[in-house]
TORNULO-751431 format. One record per residue (C-alpha): x, y, z; residue in one letter. Coordinates in steps of 0.001 Angstrom, whole numbers, padded with zeros to 6 digits, always signed. Layout:
! TORNULO-751431
XYZa
...
This chain:
! TORNULO-751431
+010626-023074-007043m
+011195-020801-010043p
+010205-022344-013351a
+013789-022149-014583g
+015075-024660-012041g
+017290-023978-009027a
+016628-020991-006755i
+019359-018397-007303q
+020551-017042-003950v
+023049-014212-003430l
+024821-014261-000047v
+026865-011389+001332t
+028172-009983+004664r
+028343-013349+006449v
+031385-015042+007957d
+032700-018408+006782d
+030987-020405+009533a
+027601-018818+008870t
+027993-019311+005129h
+028685-023025+005669r
+025514-023307+007758r
+023511-021493+005076i
+024941-023753+002369a
+024309-026926+004365d
+020736-025847+005130t
+019816-024803+001588l
+021296-028043+000278h
+017894-029532+001208q
+016343-027654-001724i
+017510-026843-005251r
+019388-023638-004522a
+022505-022217-006182d
+024465-020015-003771l
+026587-017104-004980h
+028726-015581-002238r
+030143-012106-002846v
+031956-009427-000894r
+029991-006445+000409w
+031369-003602-001700d
+030599-001422-004715e
+030637-004385-007075t
+027722-005887-005136t
+025600-002864-006064l
+026450-003332-009725e
+025766-007064-009473l
+022198-006731-008131v
+021369-004179-010790q
+022539-006368-013649g
+021975-009958-012480t
+018658-011451-011421a
+018560-013398-008141f
+015510-014969-006535d
+016663-014195-002991v
+019417-012061-001448v
+020746-012963+002020i
+022594-010235+003938i
+024314-010543+007301g
+023083-008041+009899f
+023885-005611+011486p
+024748-003295+008644v
+024717+000483+008770s
+021498+002194+007685r
+023458+004183+005115e
+025073+001104+003557a
+021820-000842+003494l
+020034+002168+002027g
+022549+002360-000808r
+022104-001351-001474f
+018315-001045-001557l
+018463+002015-003804d
+020538+000018-006275a
+018535-003211-006018a
+015084-001577-006172r
+015900+001013-008840a
+013763+001052-011968k
+015264-001380-014458g
+017270-003259-011801s
+017383-007033-012264a
+016687-007465-008522c
+013903-004928-008191r
+011464-007534-006860r
+013964-009917-005283t
+013224-011129-001756g
+015668-009941+000931l
+016522-012012+004011v
+018521-010559+006908l
+020547-013016+009012i
+020774-011413+012439s
+022365-012304+015734e
+019888-012205+018617t
+021107-008876+020137p
+020390-007131+016818h
+017151-008917+015959s
+014851-006073+017041e
+016652-003607+014776a
+016511-006123+011921a
+012797-006770+012415q
+012151-003022+012204a
+013291-003192+008568l
+010567-005674+007546i
+008393-003905+005003g
+011041-001204+004570k
+013209-003130+002129g
+013661-006402+003984a
+011168-009261+003613n
+012282-011763+006240r
+014569-011902+009286v
+016153-015196+010333v
+017958-015294+013678i
+021415-016785+013187a
+020764-019467+015806e
+017643-020548+013852e
+019124-020872+010353i
+018611-024635+010221e
+014962-024382+011260g
+013762-021281+009392r
+015915-020399+006392l
+014519-022953+003931v
+010949-021747+004508t
+011952-018093+004116a
+013849-018721+000875v
+011131-020898-000654e
+008373-018414+000198e
+010288-015499-001308l
+011491-017376-004382a
+007965-018267-005431q
+005448-016129-003551p
+001936-017472-003372a
-000682-015537-005315s
-002999-013466-003154r
-006772-013392-003171v
-008344-010087-002087p
-011026-010766+000522v
-012852-009126+003406r
-013227-011909+005965i
-013691-011472+009724p
-011227-013516+011751a
-010994-014393+015423r
-007460-014219+016833v
-006408-015854+020087q
-003034-015369+021737l
-001544-015072+025182f
-000640-011747+026786a
+000920-011703+030249d
+000177-015408+030514g
-003552-014971+029889r
-005555-015873+026768p
-006611-012836+024764l
-009242-012961+022013r
-009468-010299+019333l
-011509-009719+016206m
-009640-008755+013024a
-010254-008565+009291q
-008433-010537+006623v
-007663-008135+003755d
-005955-010649+001482n
-004960-014266+001765i
-002718-016807+000063s
-001707-020382+000715t
+001304-019120+002682s
-000194-016322+004774g
-002568-013389+005091m
-002796-009686+005824l
-004726-008955+009018l
-006209-005517+009598r
-006596-004369+013188g
-003877-006410+014933v
-000996-004019+015607t
-000076-004250+019280q
+002018-007431+019084f
+005639-007773+017913p
+007043-009634+014938v
+007530-013280+015861g
+004295-013541+017877t
+002497-016844+017243t
-001267-017039+017654f
-004283-019184+016889g
-006893-018035+014387f
-010366-018963+013223e
-012139-017625+010135m
-015217-018512+008123v
-014610-018213+004397v
-017403-018013+001792p
-018892-021342+000702d
-017356-023139+003694e
-019788-024091+006444a
-017131-024790+009083k
-014452-022306+010243p
-010865-022754+009094i
-008581-022950+012103r
-004836-022929+012580g
-001852-021048+013928t
+000101-018218+012346a
+003189-016108+013030e
+003497-012327+012623i
+006190-011601+010013m
+005838-007846+009583r
+003856-004801+010664v
+002318-002704+007890t
+003410+000838+007125d
+000150+002858+007169p
+001710+005647+005089r
+002385+003293+002204q
-000346+000673+002603e
-003226+002797+003963q
-004013+000261+006665l
-002813-000764+010089q
-002218-004436+010535g
+000238-007291+010217v
+001404-009724+007579g
+001474-013285+008904v
+002564-016682+007663r
+000646-019854+008341f
+002387-022249+010716v
-000138-025080+010950s
-003785-025997+010362f
-006306-028238+012058e
-007210-031441+010269g
-007941-030861+006582s
-008262-027085+006938d
-005175-026340+004824r
-006711-028255+001928l
-010019-026431+002410r
-008205-023076+002307l
-006292-024068-000837e
-009558-025064-002512m
-011141-021715-001579f
-008161-019814-002985i
-008231-021897-006148g
-011903-021059-006685r
-011335-017346-006173n
-007950-016781-007813q
-008158-013585-009908p
-005128-014456-012038s
-002122-016739-012238r
+000324-013907-011768t
+002480-014286-008674a
+002379-011453-006184a
+004774-010297-003483a
+004662-012431-000311p
+002787-011403+002822n
C-alpha cells in the first residue's frame, strides 16, 4: 500500500453493475475509488491528478485508448507511471491481453473480478523491487495434455514475480510449475507461476514473459524473500513484472 494511506483508484468506462462489483471487491483493502466519465476531462484528470491505479472497461477503440495513454504517459503527467488494469468480457479478452506491455499492465476478466482484482491493484499500487539476476530455471507445464519441461533463464526477480527469458510459445494466463536454484541456497526453490505478459523484443531486447508467483512449496517463499533481501540493490520501487 502506498505510504500515504489508501490506494487511489480511478475507474472509467464500466457500467453500474460492474462498478458495484469493483467497489465491493476493493472494499477488502484500503482503496478510494473515483469513478469518472470517459471523455476529454478524463485526459486532463490523469495529467493533473496522481492515481495509483487506473481501471478501464474494455473493449475500447485503439484510437481512444491511444489518446488516453498519450495523455497519461506524457512527460510531466501525474499518472505517467500509474498501473493500468483493463476489465474485459471474455469474448474480448484476447484483444485486451495483446495490450499488456503496450500501455496496459494487467487484464482482469469481468467474471473474475472478485478473485483477481485485489491482487492486480495491490501489485500495481506498490510494485515489488526487482533484483537483477541470471539464474537458470526449469519450467514444467502441460501442452496437449502432456507434461512439457523447458529450460529458461530468470533475468530479474521480485517477491511478486520474475522475468523469464526463452519462454515465448505460451499465451498469457498459462500457469506452470517452476524450479530454480538461487545463489547461497542449497535446495531449489519451487512453486507455480502465471504468465502475465509477453515481452516486446523491440523495446526490451529480449524474448520472454513476465510472470507472477501463484504459490510456493513449503517455506520456499520465505527463502526467496530472504535471497531478495540480501541482494537488493536499492530501496527504490520498480515497475511490476
